[in-house]
N, C-alpha and C positions, 0 to 999 in steps of 0.2 A: 619402377621409379623409386628412388629412396625418398626419405622425408623431405630433405632440402630441395630436391627436384620438384616434388609435389607442391611445396610452398611457393617456389619460384613460379610455377604455372598459375597458381591462384593469384599471386601478385601481378604477374604479367597480364592476366585477363581481367584485372580490376578496371572499372569504368574510366577513371581519370587519375591524374597524378596524386591528388590529395587522398583519395580513397586508397590507392595503392600504398602510399606512405603509412597510412593508418593500419592497413593490413600488415605491412612489413614490420612495423615497430610495435603495434598493439595486439594484433590478433595472432600473427605467426608464432611468437614465442609460446603462447598458450597452446596452440595446436601442436607445436613440436613437443611440448611437455606431455600432453595427453596421448599423442600418437606414440611416443616413446614407451608408454606403459603397456601398449598393446603388442600382441605376438606377431601380427601380420602387417604388411605394407598396403595390402588391399583386401577388401572384403566384397562379398557378393550381396547385392541388395535386390529385392523384388520390385519390379515396376509394373504397375497396372496398365491396362490398355490405353489409358490417356497419357502414359509416360510418367505419371506421378509415382512417388515411392509408396509402396503398400504399407499402411499402418495397421496396427493391432491395438484394440482397446482392452486393457487388462483391469480386472477388478481386484480389490484387496480382499483376501480371504476372510479376515476378521471384520472388515467393514465393507460390505458389498456395495454400498453407495459411493465409495471412493474409487475413482477410476483414473487411469493414466493412459495416454496414447504413446505407443512405442513403435520404433522401426527396428527390425531385426537385421543385423549384418552378419552374414555367414562366412566362415573361414574357407569353405569350399563350395564350388558350384553344385556338387552333388547334394550337400546338406541343404542348400537353398531350394533345389528342386524337390528334395524329399519333404521339405516342410509344407509344400503345396500339393502333395500327393492326393489328399482327400478334399481338396478345394475345387469348386466349380468355376473359380475365377481364372481368367486368362492372364497369365503373368509372363514377364520376361525377366531373366536373371542377368544383372549387369554388374561387372566388376568395377569397383570405384575405389580410388586411393583413400587411405585412412584419413588424411588431412582434409580431403574434400567432403567426406562424410561428416566430420566434426564441424567443418565450416557451415554445412547445410543445417546441422543441428542448431547452430547459433542463429541462423536465419529463419527457421521454421517455428512460428509461434504455436502452431497446433500440435506440435510433437513435444512430449515431456522428456523422452529419453531415447537413446539408441542402446540396444542390447547387442553386444558383440559376442557371438558364439565362437569362442576361441579354439575349442578342441574339435577337430574333425570327428563326425559321428555322434557327438554329444549335443543334442538339441534341447537339453533340459537345464544346462548351467551356462551362464554367460556373465560377462562383465558389463555392468550398466554405467553409462555416463549420462547424467541428467543435464538437461538444458540449463537449468538454474545454476548448477555448479559451473558449467562452462561460461555462462554469462557473468557470474561473479568474478571468475578468474580474469576474464577479458576486461571487465570494468576496472578491476584493481590494476591491471597492467596499463590501461589507458590513463587512469588517474595518476599513476607514477610518471607517465610521459607528460601529462598536462603540467605537472609541477616543475618539470625541467625546461618547459618551453618559455621563450621570452614573452613578455607581456604584450607584444605586438599582436593586435587582434587578427591581422591577416594571416598569422601563422598558427593560430589555435586550432585544435581539433574540434570539429563541430560538437556541441554538447548533446545533440540528439542522435549521435552515431551509434552508441551502444545501448 
């Protein structure tokens, strides 16, 4: 699926017309922008036995008390499987479209970043997209939309959406 097809699927699966419109006008342009920076249209994510995405807590080398929770998105199924070679955790490797990964990052409060491991065979260097960066971009896009909407309260974007 190309990026536009991925976004269409997200919009079509939105709960109702208002949410779909917000995703289409406010969220999709940001997802398109960020997805366009990546090298692949889909990545492989690890799912635990409960079906939840596997997270990893990373500590800052200079300040060990500073932590962040990340999800790794691998460019190949082999890299995803290799990353768990020494783990005793049961995982499933799932291919997920790039825009869907980014959309989930927007929704997952407990995750700080997604680290995209772009180069097959290289599990040490990746491109990080932080949830706060994604949220700021979406909020900016939604604010731009709010300013162009008529003052009719029934047509406003809900203020608590982003």
